[in-house]
N, C-alpha and C positions, 0 to 999 in steps of 0.2 A: 610687673612679668606674671605671677601667680593671678595676680587680676584678671588679665590677659585672657592665660591659658582656662580659667573657670568660664569665663563669656564665651569663649570658642567652644568650650564643653557644652553649655547649656544651649547655645546654638545649634550646635548639632544635632543633639536630643530632638531640640523641639521642630527643627526643622525635618529630620526622618520621619518623627511622629506623625508631624502635619499633612506630610507627602503620603504616607501608608494608610493613614486613619480618614483624612480628608480627599487630597489632590487627586489619589489613583482611584476614586471613586465617580470624579468627574470625567464624562468621555460623552462630548458631544455629537449625537449620532454615530460612533467609532470615527473620530475624525482628531478631536481635540483631547489632548493630554498633557494638560500642566505639570510641569517637572520644577517645581520652584526650589527643590533640594541642591541644586547646582548652584544657586546662590553663594553656599558655602563656601564650594574653591573659589568663586570670583569674588568673593571680600577677602580673603586671606590677606595677610601684608605681603608689602612687597619683596623684601625680605625674608621670604619663608625659603629655608633652603628645600632644594629640588627632592630630594630624599623626604623630606617630611611631607611636602607637596602631593608626590604620587603617593605614599601610606595613606595620609588621611582621604584621599580623595578614593582611596581603595577602600578603606575601610566605612566611608560615605555611602559609596555605591554597594558593598557587600551588605552593607545595613538593610537597604532600601530592597534589596534583591530578596534578601533571606524574608524580610515582611512583606514582600510584592510577591513571593514566589513564582519570581523568573530569573533563574539560575545564571548570574554573569552576565547578563545583558545592562544592568545599570553600571555594573562593574565595570566592564570594558568602555563603556563609554566616558564615565565620569574620571576615570585612570586615563584614557587618551585625550581628555578635554584638559585634563590638568599638565600633562606633557605639552601639550601645545602652549600650554597658558606663555610661558616667557617669550617665545618667539611672537605670542600677537601682541604680550606688552610692547616688544621691543618695532612691531609695527607699526600699532598706533597711537605710540609716546614719539615727539620729538624734542622732551628733555629726560634726563635721567630720572628716574623714578625710585631707586632704590632710598628712599626718606627714609631713616630709622622707625621703623613700626607704623609707616601711612600704609594705608589701605587702599584699595579703589573703592571710590565713592561718586555719587554724582555732586554731592557736597564739597569735594577736595575737588575733582578734574574739572567740574562742569558736566551738563548734561548731553552733548555729542561725543565728548569722550566716550563715556560711561557705556552710551548706546552702540557706539562702534566696536569697544571693548567685549561688549554681554553679548551683542548680537554675533561677532564672531563665533564666539564660546559656546554660548548655545547653541549655533545653527553645528558648529564640530559634532556637539554632543548630539543632537538630534539627528542627524544624519547615519552616525555610527549607529545608534540605539533603535531606529526606526527599519534600518535595513539589515541590520542583525537579525530583531524580530523576526520577518518576513524572509529573510534567507534567500531569496531570487529577487532577479530583477525582473520577471512576468508583468508584475504591477507596478513597473516604475514609477509611471508618474501618480498613481491611487498612492502611492508611499512619498512621493515628493509632494503631494497636496496635504498629507496628514503630519509631514515634518513642516511645513510655512504654517499651517493652521495652530501646530502645538507650538512653533516658534513664537507665534506672534503672541498667544496668552500666556507662554512664559516669559515673556520680554515685561507682557502689563504688569502681572504678579511680581516679577523682580523689582519692576519700577514702584508698585506699588508699597512693597517690603522697605523698599529705599524710602522713601519720604516719610514712611511711618517709623522704622527703626532708625533710621539716621538723619534728623529733622536738621534743617540749614541753621545755622548759627545767627541771626539777624543782629545788627546793632541797632538798640531803640532810640 
């Protein structure tokens, strides 16, 4: 238990640092903003209590907001994503996922499952984040275009992260 807590604490800190020091400075033509930090919420164990899920999402979003100078946007989007996570898990899963200590990953549940799961949650996060950022619908399609491009790049970063830090265990 202590080892898991230490691993998640280190992951939390490294993802926030990577987001604010590197990824926040990636902005291709004003359209693409990859948000890798959301993988922290995506990869929390299935049996994480809802109160802990929402609290961790709040702290994660607040940390990114503080270092980004954008008060409340990341927090609101990340907490809403965490709020939707149990429903999305029920929606994309055909079996009981309350495996003690199990976490969502490509290696455990396959590419298609993880893609559906992460696509829906990252889409929820990005829609709320980008529409709160502009706070009007006059540029609806421009904002939607930004959501889609950022979603694609965020998912690419998430899958690279999954394959680097959660390599499959193949039998020789």
